[in-house]
DODREN-545127 format. One record per residue (C-alpha): x, y, z; residue in three letters. Coordinates in nm, 3 decimals. Example, Ala and Ser with C-alpha at 12.3 -4.5 7.8 and 13.67 -1.06 7.14 Angstrom:
<rec><xx>1.230</xx><yy>-0.450</yy><zz>0.780</zz><resn>ALA</resn></rec>
<rec><xx>1.367</xx><yy>-0.106</yy><zz>0.714</zz><resn>SER</resn></rec>
//
This chain:
<rec><xx>0.019</xx><yy>-0.315</yy><zz>-2.062</zz><resn>UNK</resn></rec>
<rec><xx>-0.005</xx><yy>0.046</yy><zz>-2.178</zz><resn>UNK</resn></rec>
<rec><xx>0.085</xx><yy>0.357</yy><zz>-1.980</zz><resn>UNK</resn></rec>
<rec><xx>-0.276</xx><yy>0.478</yy><zz>-1.978</zz><resn>UNK</resn></rec>
<rec><xx>-0.448</xx><yy>0.148</yy><zz>-1.909</zz><resn>UNK</resn></rec>
<rec><xx>-0.202</xx><yy>-0.068</yy><zz>-1.716</zz><resn>UNK</resn></rec>
<rec><xx>-0.298</xx><yy>-0.433</yy><zz>-1.725</zz><resn>UNK</resn></rec>
<rec><xx>-0.638</xx><yy>-0.543</yy><zz>-1.843</zz><resn>UNK</resn></rec>
<rec><xx>-0.819</xx><yy>-0.824</yy><zz>-1.665</zz><resn>UNK</resn></rec>
<rec><xx>-0.715</xx><yy>-1.078</yy><zz>-1.930</zz><resn>UNK</resn></rec>
<rec><xx>-0.347</xx><yy>-0.987</yy><zz>-1.881</zz><resn>UNK</resn></rec>
<rec><xx>-0.339</xx><yy>-1.087</yy><zz>-1.514</zz><resn>UNK</resn></rec>
<rec><xx>-0.263</xx><yy>-1.431</yy><zz>-1.373</zz><resn>UNK</resn></rec>
<rec><xx>-0.196</xx><yy>-1.579</yy><zz>-1.031</zz><resn>UNK</resn></rec>
<rec><xx>0.159</xx><yy>-1.511</yy><zz>-0.915</zz><resn>UNK</resn></rec>
<rec><xx>0.214</xx><yy>-1.183</yy><zz>-1.101</zz><resn>UNK</resn></rec>
<rec><xx>0.361</xx><yy>-0.920</yy><zz>-0.869</zz><resn>UNK</resn></rec>
<rec><xx>0.457</xx><yy>-0.555</yy><zz>-0.861</zz><resn>UNK</resn></rec>
<rec><xx>0.639</xx><yy>-0.339</yy><zz>-0.605</zz><resn>UNK</resn></rec>
<rec><xx>0.692</xx><yy>0.022</yy><zz>-0.504</zz><resn>UNK</resn></rec>
<rec><xx>0.964</xx><yy>0.149</yy><zz>-0.270</zz><resn>UNK</resn></rec>
<rec><xx>0.960</xx><yy>0.476</yy><zz>-0.074</zz><resn>UNK</resn></rec>
<rec><xx>1.174</xx><yy>0.617</yy><zz>0.205</zz><resn>UNK</resn></rec>
<rec><xx>0.944</xx><yy>0.779</yy><zz>0.462</zz><resn>UNK</resn></rec>
<rec><xx>1.046</xx><yy>1.137</yy><zz>0.541</zz><resn>UNK</resn></rec>
<rec><xx>0.940</xx><yy>1.372</yy><zz>0.818</zz><resn>UNK</resn></rec>
<rec><xx>0.766</xx><yy>1.579</yy><zz>0.550</zz><resn>UNK</resn></rec>
<rec><xx>0.567</xx><yy>1.272</yy><zz>0.437</zz><resn>UNK</resn></rec>
<rec><xx>0.443</xx><yy>1.218</yy><zz>0.793</zz><resn>UNK</resn></rec>
<rec><xx>0.350</xx><yy>1.584</yy><zz>0.845</zz><resn>UNK</resn></rec>
<rec><xx>0.174</xx><yy>1.605</yy><zz>0.509</zz><resn>UNK</resn></rec>
<rec><xx>-0.013</xx><yy>1.278</yy><zz>0.570</zz><resn>UNK</resn></rec>
<rec><xx>-0.126</xx><yy>1.413</yy><zz>0.908</zz><resn>UNK</resn></rec>
<rec><xx>-0.255</xx><yy>1.724</yy><zz>0.734</zz><resn>UNK</resn></rec>
<rec><xx>-0.436</xx><yy>1.537</yy><zz>0.459</zz><resn>UNK</resn></rec>
<rec><xx>-0.582</xx><yy>1.267</yy><zz>0.684</zz><resn>UNK</resn></rec>
<rec><xx>-0.647</xx><yy>1.480</yy><zz>0.992</zz><resn>UNK</resn></rec>
<rec><xx>-0.468</xx><yy>1.219</yy><zz>1.207</zz><resn>UNK</resn></rec>
<rec><xx>-0.253</xx><yy>1.441</yy><zz>1.426</zz><resn>UNK</resn></rec>
<rec><xx>-0.185</xx><yy>1.179</yy><zz>1.692</zz><resn>UNK</resn></rec>
<rec><xx>0.133</xx><yy>1.304</yy><zz>1.864</zz><resn>UNK</resn></rec>
<rec><xx>0.294</xx><yy>0.958</yy><zz>1.832</zz><resn>UNK</resn></rec>
<rec><xx>0.346</xx><yy>1.064</yy><zz>1.469</zz><resn>UNK</resn></rec>
<rec><xx>0.433</xx><yy>1.430</yy><zz>1.520</zz><resn>UNK</resn></rec>
<rec><xx>0.591</xx><yy>1.489</yy><zz>1.864</zz><resn>UNK</resn></rec>
<rec><xx>0.933</xx><yy>1.351</yy><zz>1.957</zz><resn>UNK</resn></rec>
<rec><xx>0.871</xx><yy>1.430</yy><zz>2.324</zz><resn>UNK</resn></rec>
<rec><xx>0.537</xx><yy>1.251</yy><zz>2.333</zz><resn>UNK</resn></rec>
<rec><xx>0.647</xx><yy>0.956</yy><zz>2.121</zz><resn>UNK</resn></rec>
<rec><xx>0.960</xx><yy>0.878</yy><zz>2.325</zz><resn>UNK</resn></rec>
<rec><xx>0.730</xx><yy>0.801</yy><zz>2.623</zz><resn>UNK</resn></rec>
<rec><xx>0.526</xx><yy>0.546</yy><zz>2.425</zz><resn>UNK</resn></rec>
<rec><xx>0.590</xx><yy>0.176</yy><zz>2.371</zz><resn>UNK</resn></rec>
<rec><xx>0.761</xx><yy>0.272</yy><zz>2.043</zz><resn>UNK</resn></rec>
<rec><xx>1.021</xx><yy>0.493</yy><zz>2.219</zz><resn>UNK</resn></rec>
<rec><xx>1.008</xx><yy>0.738</yy><zz>1.928</zz><resn>UNK</resn></rec>
<rec><xx>0.797</xx><yy>0.876</yy><zz>1.646</zz><resn>UNK</resn></rec>
<rec><xx>0.636</xx><yy>0.639</yy><zz>1.400</zz><resn>UNK</resn></rec>
<rec><xx>0.471</xx><yy>0.693</yy><zz>1.064</zz><resn>UNK</resn></rec>
<rec><xx>0.098</xx><yy>0.650</yy><zz>1.024</zz><resn>UNK</resn></rec>
<rec><xx>0.017</xx><yy>0.287</yy><zz>0.944</zz><resn>UNK</resn></rec>
<rec><xx>-0.211</xx><yy>0.403</yy><zz>0.666</zz><resn>UNK</resn></rec>
<rec><xx>0.081</xx><yy>0.591</yy><zz>0.507</zz><resn>UNK</resn></rec>
<rec><xx>0.252</xx><yy>0.258</yy><zz>0.443</zz><resn>UNK</resn></rec>
<rec><xx>-0.079</xx><yy>0.107</yy><zz>0.334</zz><resn>UNK</resn></rec>
<rec><xx>-0.121</xx><yy>0.389</yy><zz>0.084</zz><resn>UNK</resn></rec>
<rec><xx>0.184</xx><yy>0.259</yy><zz>-0.105</zz><resn>UNK</resn></rec>
<rec><xx>-0.030</xx><yy>-0.043</yy><zz>-0.198</zz><resn>UNK</resn></rec>
<rec><xx>-0.276</xx><yy>0.198</yy><zz>-0.359</zz><resn>UNK</resn></rec>
<rec><xx>0.018</xx><yy>0.352</yy><zz>-0.546</zz><resn>UNK</resn></rec>
<rec><xx>0.092</xx><yy>0.015</yy><zz>-0.702</zz><resn>UNK</resn></rec>
<rec><xx>-0.271</xx><yy>-0.056</yy><zz>-0.788</zz><resn>UNK</resn></rec>
<rec><xx>-0.333</xx><yy>0.283</yy><zz>-0.947</zz><resn>UNK</resn></rec>
<rec><xx>-0.006</xx><yy>0.320</yy><zz>-1.137</zz><resn>UNK</resn></rec>
<rec><xx>0.158</xx><yy>-0.020</yy><zz>-1.194</zz><resn>UNK</resn></rec>
<rec><xx>-0.063</xx><yy>-0.325</yy><zz>-1.154</zz><resn>UNK</resn></rec>
<rec><xx>-0.337</xx><yy>-0.339</yy><zz>-1.254</zz><resn>UNK</resn></rec>
<rec><xx>-0.286</xx><yy>0.035</yy><zz>-1.318</zz><resn>UNK</resn></rec>
<rec><xx>-0.512</xx><yy>0.318</yy><zz>-1.434</zz><resn>UNK</resn></rec>
<rec><xx>-0.877</xx><yy>0.226</yy><zz>-1.468</zz><resn>UNK</resn></rec>
<rec><xx>-0.893</xx><yy>-0.032</yy><zz>-1.189</zz><resn>UNK</resn></rec>
<rec><xx>-1.140</xx><yy>0.014</yy><zz>-0.905</zz><resn>UNK</resn></rec>
<rec><xx>-1.039</xx><yy>-0.058</yy><zz>-0.545</zz><resn>UNK</resn></rec>
<rec><xx>-1.322</xx><yy>-0.258</yy><zz>-0.386</zz><resn>UNK</resn></rec>
<rec><xx>-1.180</xx><yy>-0.364</yy><zz>-0.050</zz><resn>UNK</resn></rec>
<rec><xx>-0.863</xx><yy>-0.385</yy><zz>0.154</zz><resn>UNK</resn></rec>
<rec><xx>-0.778</xx><yy>-0.567</yy><zz>0.475</zz><resn>UNK</resn></rec>
<rec><xx>-0.461</xx><yy>-0.464</yy><zz>0.654</zz><resn>UNK</resn></rec>
<rec><xx>-0.275</xx><yy>-0.594</yy><zz>0.957</zz><resn>UNK</resn></rec>
<rec><xx>-0.003</xx><yy>-0.373</yy><zz>1.103</zz><resn>UNK</resn></rec>
<rec><xx>0.281</xx><yy>-0.587</yy><zz>1.235</zz><resn>UNK</resn></rec>
<rec><xx>0.562</xx><yy>-0.345</yy><zz>1.321</zz><resn>UNK</resn></rec>
<rec><xx>0.619</xx><yy>0.031</yy><zz>1.326</zz><resn>UNK</resn></rec>
<rec><xx>0.765</xx><yy>0.233</yy><zz>1.041</zz><resn>UNK</resn></rec>
<rec><xx>0.989</xx><yy>0.519</yy><zz>1.148</zz><resn>UNK</resn></rec>
<rec><xx>1.101</xx><yy>0.836</yy><zz>0.973</zz><resn>UNK</resn></rec>
<rec><xx>1.391</xx><yy>0.741</yy><zz>0.747</zz><resn>UNK</resn></rec>
<rec><xx>1.274</xx><yy>0.381</yy><zz>0.695</zz><resn>UNK</resn></rec>
<rec><xx>1.256</xx><yy>0.256</yy><zz>0.338</zz><resn>UNK</resn></rec>
<rec><xx>0.929</xx><yy>0.072</yy><zz>0.281</zz><resn>UNK</resn></rec>
<rec><xx>0.898</xx><yy>-0.186</yy><zz>0.005</zz><resn>UNK</resn></rec>
<rec><xx>0.532</xx><yy>-0.246</yy><zz>-0.082</zz><resn>UNK</resn></rec>
<rec><xx>0.449</xx><yy>-0.554</yy><zz>-0.287</zz><resn>UNK</resn></rec>
<rec><xx>0.123</xx><yy>-0.689</yy><zz>-0.429</zz><resn>UNK</resn></rec>
<rec><xx>0.081</xx><yy>-1.035</yy><zz>-0.576</zz><resn>UNK</resn></rec>
<rec><xx>-0.216</xx><yy>-1.169</yy><zz>-0.771</zz><resn>UNK</resn></rec>
<rec><xx>-0.364</xx><yy>-1.448</yy><zz>-0.558</zz><resn>UNK</resn></rec>
<rec><xx>-0.693</xx><yy>-1.511</yy><zz>-0.738</zz><resn>UNK</resn></rec>
<rec><xx>-0.858</xx><yy>-1.414</yy><zz>-1.067</zz><resn>UNK</resn></rec>
<rec><xx>-1.239</xx><yy>-1.417</yy><zz>-1.059</zz><resn>UNK</resn></rec>
<rec><xx>-1.370</xx><yy>-1.398</yy><zz>-1.418</zz><resn>UNK</resn></rec>
<rec><xx>-1.741</xx><yy>-1.377</yy><zz>-1.327</zz><resn>UNK</resn></rec>
<rec><xx>-1.708</xx><yy>-1.007</yy><zz>-1.240</zz><resn>UNK</resn></rec>
<rec><xx>-1.352</xx><yy>-0.921</yy><zz>-1.350</zz><resn>UNK</resn></rec>
<rec><xx>-1.240</xx><yy>-0.917</yy><zz>-0.987</zz><resn>UNK</resn></rec>
<rec><xx>-0.878</xx><yy>-0.981</yy><zz>-0.893</zz><resn>UNK</resn></rec>
<rec><xx>-0.762</xx><yy>-1.060</yy><zz>-0.539</zz><resn>UNK</resn></rec>
<rec><xx>-0.413</xx><yy>-0.958</yy><zz>-0.429</zz><resn>UNK</resn></rec>
<rec><xx>-0.193</xx><yy>-1.051</yy><zz>-0.136</zz><resn>UNK</resn></rec>
<rec><xx>-0.033</xx><yy>-0.735</yy><zz>0.000</zz><resn>UNK</resn></rec>
<rec><xx>0.283</xx><yy>-0.678</yy><zz>0.202</zz><resn>UNK</resn></rec>
<rec><xx>0.509</xx><yy>-0.398</yy><zz>0.316</zz><resn>UNK</resn></rec>
<rec><xx>0.858</xx><yy>-0.461</yy><zz>0.447</zz><resn>UNK</resn></rec>
<rec><xx>1.140</xx><yy>-0.256</yy><zz>0.599</zz><resn>UNK</resn></rec>
<rec><xx>1.486</xx><yy>-0.412</yy><zz>0.573</zz><resn>UNK</resn></rec>
<rec><xx>1.324</xx><yy>-0.746</yy><zz>0.495</zz><resn>UNK</resn></rec>
<rec><xx>1.096</xx><yy>-0.738</yy><zz>0.803</zz><resn>UNK</resn></rec>
<rec><xx>0.724</xx><yy>-0.744</yy><zz>0.730</zz><resn>UNK</resn></rec>
<rec><xx>0.554</xx><yy>-0.438</yy><zz>0.880</zz><resn>UNK</resn></rec>
<rec><xx>0.214</xx><yy>-0.482</yy><zz>0.714</zz><resn>UNK</resn></rec>
<rec><xx>0.022</xx><yy>-0.759</yy><zz>0.541</zz><resn>UNK</resn></rec>
<rec><xx>-0.324</xx><yy>-0.791</yy><zz>0.399</zz><resn>UNK</resn></rec>
<rec><xx>-0.545</xx><yy>-0.860</yy><zz>0.103</zz><resn>UNK</resn></rec>
<rec><xx>-0.716</xx><yy>-0.642</yy><zz>-0.156</zz><resn>UNK</resn></rec>
<rec><xx>-0.994</xx><yy>-0.695</yy><zz>-0.406</zz><resn>UNK</resn></rec>
<rec><xx>-1.005</xx><yy>-0.491</yy><zz>-0.726</zz><resn>UNK</resn></rec>
<rec><xx>-1.231</xx><yy>-0.463</yy><zz>-1.027</zz><resn>UNK</resn></rec>
<rec><xx>-1.012</xx><yy>-0.466</yy><zz>-1.338</zz><resn>UNK</resn></rec>
<rec><xx>-1.138</xx><yy>-0.351</yy><zz>-1.678</zz><resn>UNK</resn></rec>
<rec><xx>-1.144</xx><yy>-0.602</yy><zz>-1.964</zz><resn>UNK</resn></rec>
<rec><xx>-0.977</xx><yy>-0.540</yy><zz>-2.296</zz><resn>UNK</resn></rec>
<rec><xx>-1.187</xx><yy>-0.294</yy><zz>-2.498</zz><resn>UNK</resn></rec>
<rec><xx>-1.392</xx><yy>-0.451</yy><zz>-2.774</zz><resn>UNK</resn></rec>
//
């Protein structure tokens, strides 16, 4: 692995994993709303959110999912990989102040096209809040 290239396709094997941890702040939620355009008041209004099934504000589900992209683009495989697909299932809310641990694990290496499949998970205090699967194209070692 190098800082500019991360892991090449040939470096990856089933079972390899990487993680990223982030505590979700109010600023993160407001900025994500601005960038994404998702201004649902369940994310932004205490008064509105306390009347919902969540009984308080929650972070955007895609904010937690974006931490998976952080891993892919910066840690494993790292710079140069191409995100092809992602499935996500949201299992529990993430609230302001929660610390999210995102983890990706290589589940399959497909040499025909340099594709790598990853199992994906986000947890808060050991409770899974998101799971899914991603498929990435990973560059081979340069010749």
